[in-house]
C-alpha positions as CSV (number, residue, x, y, z in Angstrom):
1,X,96.8,126.6,126.4
2,X,95.9,123.0,127.0
3,X,93.7,123.0,123.8
4,X,96.6,124.5,121.7
5,X,98.9,121.7,123.0
6,X,96.4,119.1,122.1
7,X,95.9,120.5,118.6
8,X,99.6,120.6,118.1
9,X,100.0,117.0,119.3
10,X,97.3,115.8,116.9
11,X,99.0,117.5,114.0
12,X,102.3,115.7,114.8
13,X,100.5,112.4,115.1
14,X,98.8,113.0,111.7
15,X,102.0,113.8,110.0
16,X,103.6,110.7,111.5
17,X,100.7,108.5,110.2
18,X,100.9,109.9,106.7
19,X,104.7,109.3,106.6
20,X,104.5,105.7,107.9
21,X,101.6,104.9,105.5
22,X,103.7,105.9,102.5
23,X,102.8,109.5,102.2
24,X,105.1,111.8,100.2
25,X,108.3,113.1,101.9
26,X,108.5,116.8,102.5
27,X,110.4,117.7,99.3
28,X,109.4,118.8,95.8
29,X,112.1,116.8,94.1
30,X,111.2,113.4,92.6
31,X,114.8,112.1,92.9
32,X,114.8,112.8,96.6
33,X,111.4,111.2,97.1
34,X,112.5,108.1,95.3
35,X,115.6,107.8,97.4
36,X,113.6,108.3,100.6
37,X,110.9,105.9,100.0
38,X,113.2,103.2,98.6
39,X,111.4,102.3,95.3
40,X,110.8,103.7,91.9
41,X,107.6,103.1,89.8
42,X,108.1,102.5,86.1
43,X,105.1,102.2,83.7
44,X,105.3,99.5,81.1
45,X,103.1,97.3,79.0
46,X,102.0,94.0,80.5
47,X,101.3,92.5,77.0
48,X,104.3,93.4,74.8
49,X,106.4,90.3,74.7
50,X,109.4,90.2,74.5
51,X,109.9,93.7,75.8
52,X,107.5,93.5,78.7
53,X,104.9,90.9,79.8
54,X,103.5,89.3,82.9
55,X,105.4,86.5,84.6
56,X,102.6,84.1,85.4
57,X,104.8,82.0,87.6
58,X,106.2,85.0,89.5
59,X,105.5,85.3,93.3
60,X,105.2,88.7,94.9
61,X,107.9,89.0,97.6
62,X,106.6,89.4,101.1
63,X,109.1,92.1,101.9
64,X,108.6,94.2,98.8
65,X,108.3,98.0,99.2
66,X,106.1,98.2,96.1
67,X,102.6,99.7,96.6
68,X,99.8,97.2,96.5
69,X,98.5,98.6,93.2
70,X,101.8,98.0,91.4
71,X,103.6,94.9,90.3
72,X,107.0,93.7,91.4
73,X,110.0,92.7,89.3
74,X,109.1,89.1,90.2
75,X,105.7,89.5,88.5
76,X,107.0,91.0,85.3
77,X,109.6,90.0,82.7
78,X,111.1,91.1,79.4
79,X,113.8,93.4,78.0
80,X,112.2,96.7,79.2
81,X,111.5,95.2,82.6
82,X,115.2,94.2,83.0
83,X,116.3,97.7,81.9
84,X,114.0,99.2,84.4
85,X,115.2,96.9,87.2
86,X,118.8,97.7,86.4
87,X,118.0,101.4,86.6
88,X,116.5,100.9,90.0
89,X,119.5,98.8,91.1
90,X,121.9,101.5,90.1
91,X,119.9,104.1,91.9
92,X,119.8,101.8,94.9
93,X,116.1,101.3,95.1
94,X,113.5,98.6,94.2
95,X,111.7,98.8,90.9
96,X,107.9,98.5,90.8
97,X,105.6,98.5,87.7
98,X,102.4,100.3,86.8
99,X,100.6,99.2,83.7
100,X,98.5,102.1,82.3
101,X,97.0,102.0,78.8
102,X,99.4,103.2,76.2
103,X,97.3,106.1,74.9
104,X,97.1,107.5,78.4
105,X,100.8,107.1,78.9
106,X,102.0,108.9,75.8
107,X,99.6,111.8,76.5
108,X,101.4,112.9,79.7
109,X,99.6,114.2,82.7
110,X,100.4,111.1,84.8
111,X,99.1,112.7,88.0
112,X,102.3,111.4,89.8
113,X,101.0,107.8,89.6
114,X,104.3,106.5,88.3
115,X,107.8,108.1,88.1
116,X,109.0,107.2,84.6
117,X,108.3,105.0,81.7
118,X,110.7,102.3,80.5
119,X,108.3,101.1,77.8
120,X,109.9,101.2,74.4
121,X,108.7,104.8,73.7
122,X,109.9,106.8,70.8
123,X,110.5,110.6,71.2
124,X,108.4,112.2,68.5
125,X,105.8,115.0,68.2
126,X,103.4,115.5,69.9
127,X,104.8,113.3,72.7
128,X,107.7,115.7,73.1
129,X,105.2,118.4,74.1
130,X,104.2,116.5,77.2
131,X,107.2,114.3,78.0
132,X,110.9,114.6,78.6
133,X,113.2,111.8,77.3
134,X,116.6,110.3,78.1
135,X,119.1,109.3,75.4
136,X,117.9,106.1,73.5
137,X,118.6,102.7,75.1
138,X,117.7,100.6,72.0
139,X,116.3,100.9,68.5
140,X,114.0,98.6,66.4
141,X,112.6,98.3,63.0
142,X,108.8,98.5,62.3
143,X,107.5,95.8,59.9
144,X,104.2,94.4,58.6
145,X,103.2,90.9,59.5
146,X,100.7,88.9,57.3
147,X,99.5,85.4,57.3
148,X,102.2,82.9,56.2
149,X,100.0,81.5,53.5
150,X,98.7,84.8,52.1
151,X,99.5,85.9,48.6
152,X,100.7,89.4,49.5
153,X,104.1,90.0,48.0
154,X,104.7,93.7,48.4
155,X,103.5,96.8,50.3
156,X,101.5,97.8,47.2
157,X,99.5,94.6,47.4
158,X,98.0,95.9,50.7
159,X,96.3,98.9,49.1
160,X,92.7,99.1,50.2
161,X,93.0,96.5,52.9
162,X,92.7,96.8,56.7
163,X,95.7,96.6,59.0
164,X,95.8,96.4,62.8
165,X,98.0,98.5,65.1
166,X,98.2,99.4,68.7
167,X,96.4,102.6,69.6
168,X,98.5,105.8,69.7
169,X,101.6,104.0,68.6
170,X,104.2,105.0,66.0
171,X,102.7,102.2,63.9
172,X,99.3,103.9,64.1
173,X,100.8,107.2,63.1
174,X,102.7,105.7,60.2
175,X,99.5,104.1,58.7
176,X,97.7,107.4,59.2
177,X,100.4,109.4,57.5
178,X,101.1,111.3,60.7
179,X,104.5,109.9,61.8
180,X,107.1,112.6,62.4
181,X,110.6,111.2,62.6
182,X,113.9,112.0,60.9
183,X,113.1,111.4,57.2
184,X,116.1,109.0,56.9
185,X,114.4,106.7,59.4
186,X,111.2,106.4,57.4
187,X,111.8,103.9,54.6
188,X,108.4,103.4,53.0
189,X,105.1,105.1,52.9
190,X,101.9,103.3,54.0
191,X,99.7,101.4,51.5
192,X,97.2,103.5,49.6
193,X,93.6,103.7,50.9
194,X,94.4,101.5,53.9
195,X,91.9,101.2,56.7
196,X,93.4,101.3,60.2
197,X,92.1,99.1,63.0
198,X,93.5,100.1,66.4
199,X,93.5,97.8,69.4
200,X,94.9,98.6,72.8
201,X,98.4,97.1,72.1
202,X,100.3,95.6,69.2
203,X,100.3,92.2,70.7
204,X,96.5,92.3,70.8
205,X,96.6,92.5,67.0
206,X,98.8,89.5,66.8
207,X,96.7,87.5,69.3
208,X,93.5,88.4,67.5
209,X,95.1,87.3,64.2
210,X,96.2,84.0,65.7
211,X,92.7,83.4,67.1
212,X,91.3,83.6,63.5
213,X,90.0,87.1,63.4
214,X,89.5,88.0,59.7
215,X,88.5,91.7,59.7
216,X,92.2,92.7,59.0
217,X,94.9,91.1,56.9
218,X,97.9,91.9,58.9
219,X,99.4,94.1,61.6
220,X,102.2,96.7,61.9
221,X,104.6,96.4,64.9
222,X,108.2,96.1,66.0
223,X,110.2,93.3,64.4
224,X,111.0,92.0,67.9
225,X,107.3,91.4,68.5
226,X,106.9,89.5,65.2
227,X,109.9,87.4,66.1
228,X,108.2,86.6,69.4
229,X,105.0,85.7,67.6
230,X,107.0,83.3,65.3
231,X,108.7,81.8,68.3
232,X,105.3,81.1,69.8
233,X,104.3,79.2,66.6
234,X,102.1,81.8,64.9
235,X,101.7,81.3,61.2
236,X,102.8,84.7,60.1
237,X,105.6,86.2,58.0
238,X,107.2,89.6,57.6
239,X,106.1,91.3,54.4
240,X,109.1,92.8,52.6
241,X,111.5,95.2,54.2
242,X,111.2,97.3,57.3
243,X,108.9,100.4,56.9
244,X,110.7,102.7,59.4
245,X,113.1,102.5,62.4
246,X,112.7,104.1,65.8
247,X,114.9,104.8,68.8
248,X,113.3,104.1,72.2
249,X,113.9,106.1,75.3
250,X,113.0,106.5,79.0
251,X,110.2,109.1,79.4
252,X,109.3,111.5,82.2
253,X,106.1,113.6,82.7
254,X,106.6,117.3,82.1
255,X,103.4,118.0,84.2
256,X,104.7,116.2,87.3
257,X,104.0,118.1,90.5
258,X,107.6,117.3,91.4
259,X,110.9,118.5,89.9
260,X,112.0,115.6,87.6
261,X,115.3,117.2,86.4
262,X,117.6,115.5,88.9
263,X,116.1,112.0,88.3
264,X,116.1,112.5,84.6
265,X,119.8,113.4,84.6
266,X,120.6,110.4,86.9
267,X,118.7,107.9,84.7
268,X,120.2,109.4,81.5
269,X,123.7,108.8,83.0
270,X,122.7,105.3,84.0
271,X,121.6,104.6,80.4
272,X,125.0,105.9,79.2
273,X,126.8,103.8,81.7
274,X,124.8,100.7,80.6
275,X,125.8,101.4,77.0
276,X,129.4,101.8,78.0
277,X,129.7,98.7,80.2
278,X,127.9,96.4,77.8
279,X,124.8,95.8,80.0
280,X,122.3,96.9,77.4
281,X,124.0,94.8,74.7
282,X,123.9,91.8,77.0
283,X,120.2,92.3,77.7
284,X,119.4,92.8,74.1
285,X,121.1,89.6,73.1
286,X,119.3,87.7,75.9
287,X,115.9,88.8,74.8
288,X,116.2,89.5,71.1
289,X,119.2,87.4,70.0
290,X,120.5,90.5,68.4
291,X,122.2,93.7,69.7
292,X,119.8,96.5,69.1
293,X,121.6,99.0,71.3
294,X,124.3,100.2,68.9
295,X,124.7,103.4,66.8
296,X,121.8,105.2,68.4
297,X,123.3,108.6,68.9
298,X,122.1,110.9,71.7
């Protein structure tokens, strides 16, 4: 009997240790777990200015609930970051940030390492096979940036050249003729016989271009990224008109071990509320100097 009591006591102690060390609460619902632990983890890109980028002057708060392998809102900044923080605030929890590689993120199977993605992701095949999405929170045009002093005057002039894109992005798909969107949102087809150079993120293309790399003649990315490049003094220009437009949403992993339905519904309602009360418009104007949150549909 004494041995049984001892074993039972050890089990209770072990359960207590797991709980106090941040172990998962005894529930299979992601919303309930987020509420119990007091924080939500959003994945986002640490090098995608002005949507999301590191705050090099940010100081990690001593009282943060964020796990040690994540970043706090003080250590990140940008439009997507502010949207994620607002979602956390309206849920009543702290927002923390994970920064996985984009190609891993869009492939799903997150292994419960983060709860959602507020990272300028477009809902399109095959992503929709692996991920669930809220309504869109903003939209943006895709453009081609070339050197300011280049002689390229039109998309056709880029035939046979090399262009840079972020790996596994919509821009990558567009150049490879594999972008599946509503046809009305695709304005132009890619240049003929173009060679695609893929780096980890769009901004790496811009940064390599600014550093003098010459093995590609331009890069495809969001207009907001090019505007940030111009503001930073890069000698580039947008070539012609936008090539397509995309609507970006918050994403959830379909393969989560926890039920995500309640949290997805809650975040979707928060996005709706942020549209209705003008919060998203204000954040867009703050970061982009233009309201990119209108006329998005569901």
